[in-house]
C-alpha positions as CSV (number, residue, x, y, z in Angstrom):
1,M,9.2,-12.2,-13.9
2,A,8.1,-8.6,-13.9
3,D,10.9,-7.8,-16.2
4,Q,9.5,-10.2,-18.8
5,Y,6.2,-8.3,-19.0
6,G,7.1,-4.8,-17.8
7,S,6.0,-3.0,-14.7
8,D,2.4,-2.5,-13.7
9,F,1.2,1.0,-12.9
10,I,-2.0,2.2,-11.3
11,T,-3.4,5.7,-10.7
12,I,-5.2,6.4,-7.5
13,V,-7.2,9.4,-6.4
14,D,-7.3,10.6,-2.8
15,E,-10.3,12.1,-1.1
16,D,-9.1,15.6,-2.2
17,G,-9.2,14.6,-5.9
18,T,-5.4,14.5,-6.2
19,E,-4.1,11.8,-8.6
20,F,-1.0,9.7,-7.8
21,E,0.6,7.2,-10.2
22,L,2.1,4.2,-8.5
23,E,4.2,1.3,-9.6
24,V,3.0,-2.1,-8.3
25,L,6.0,-4.1,-7.1
26,S,4.0,-7.1,-5.9
27,T,0.4,-8.3,-5.4
28,L,-0.5,-10.8,-2.8
29,E,-3.6,-12.7,-1.9
30,Y,-3.8,-13.3,1.8
31,D,-6.6,-14.4,4.1
32,G,-9.2,-13.7,1.4
33,N,-7.9,-10.2,0.6
34,T,-5.7,-8.6,-2.0
35,Y,-2.7,-6.5,-1.1
36,M,-0.3,-4.4,-3.2
37,A,3.2,-3.2,-2.5
38,V,3.6,0.1,-4.3
39,I,6.1,2.9,-4.8
40,P,5.6,6.3,-6.6
41,A,6.0,5.8,-10.3
42,G,9.3,6.8,-11.7
43,E,11.1,6.3,-8.3
44,S,13.5,3.4,-7.6
45,L,13.8,1.5,-4.4
46,E,17.3,2.9,-3.9
47,E,16.0,6.5,-4.1
48,L,13.2,5.8,-1.6
49,E,15.5,3.9,0.7
50,L,13.1,0.9,0.6
51,E,10.0,2.9,1.5
52,V,7.4,0.7,0.1
53,S,3.7,1.3,0.8
54,I,1.4,-1.7,1.3
55,L,-2.3,-1.1,0.4
56,K,-5.3,-3.3,0.9
57,S,-8.0,-3.6,-1.8
58,I,-11.5,-3.5,-0.4
59,E,-14.9,-3.1,-2.0
60,E,-17.0,-0.1,-1.2
61,D,-20.4,0.5,-3.0
62,G,-19.4,-2.2,-5.4
63,E,-16.2,-0.5,-6.4
64,P,-12.7,-1.7,-5.5
65,I,-10.7,0.9,-3.5
66,L,-7.2,0.8,-2.0
67,C,-6.7,1.8,1.6
68,A,-4.0,1.7,4.3
69,I,-3.9,-1.3,6.6
70,E,-4.8,-0.1,10.1
71,D,-4.4,-3.4,12.0
72,E,-0.7,-3.8,13.1
73,E,-0.8,-7.6,13.1
74,E,-2.3,-7.7,9.6
75,L,0.2,-5.2,8.3
76,R,3.2,-7.1,9.8
77,A,2.0,-10.4,8.4
78,V,1.4,-9.0,4.9
79,Y,4.6,-7.0,5.0
80,D,6.6,-10.1,5.8
81,L,5.0,-12.1,3.0
82,I,5.5,-9.4,0.4
83,M,9.1,-8.8,1.4
84,D,9.8,-12.5,1.2
85,S,8.2,-12.6,-2.2
86,L,10.2,-9.6,-3.5
87,Y,13.5,-10.9,-2.2
88,E,12.7,-14.4,-3.7
89,E,12.1,-12.8,-7.1
90,E,15.4,-10.8,-6.8
91,D,17.4,-13.9,-5.9
92,E,16.0,-15.7,-9.1
93,E,17.4,-12.9,-11.3
């Protein structure tokens, strides 16, 4: 489905003010939260050897921010769901 509409890209800024452009591979709503599987823009999964980052969207001071998932159980559950979704999309092609 992503091929129909093109890829989604986001730019994030770290605490040092450095900007990073990321390609969003998948977005998932789970347990009331939004998660994104991302890779650096311009990279392919083959080049990264399947190194996908999963970020959680939270609200801070009324603004959405993306952060790393620190809880191992939460990360494992979200990772499994996102990978299942990505492989499902790949099989449909």
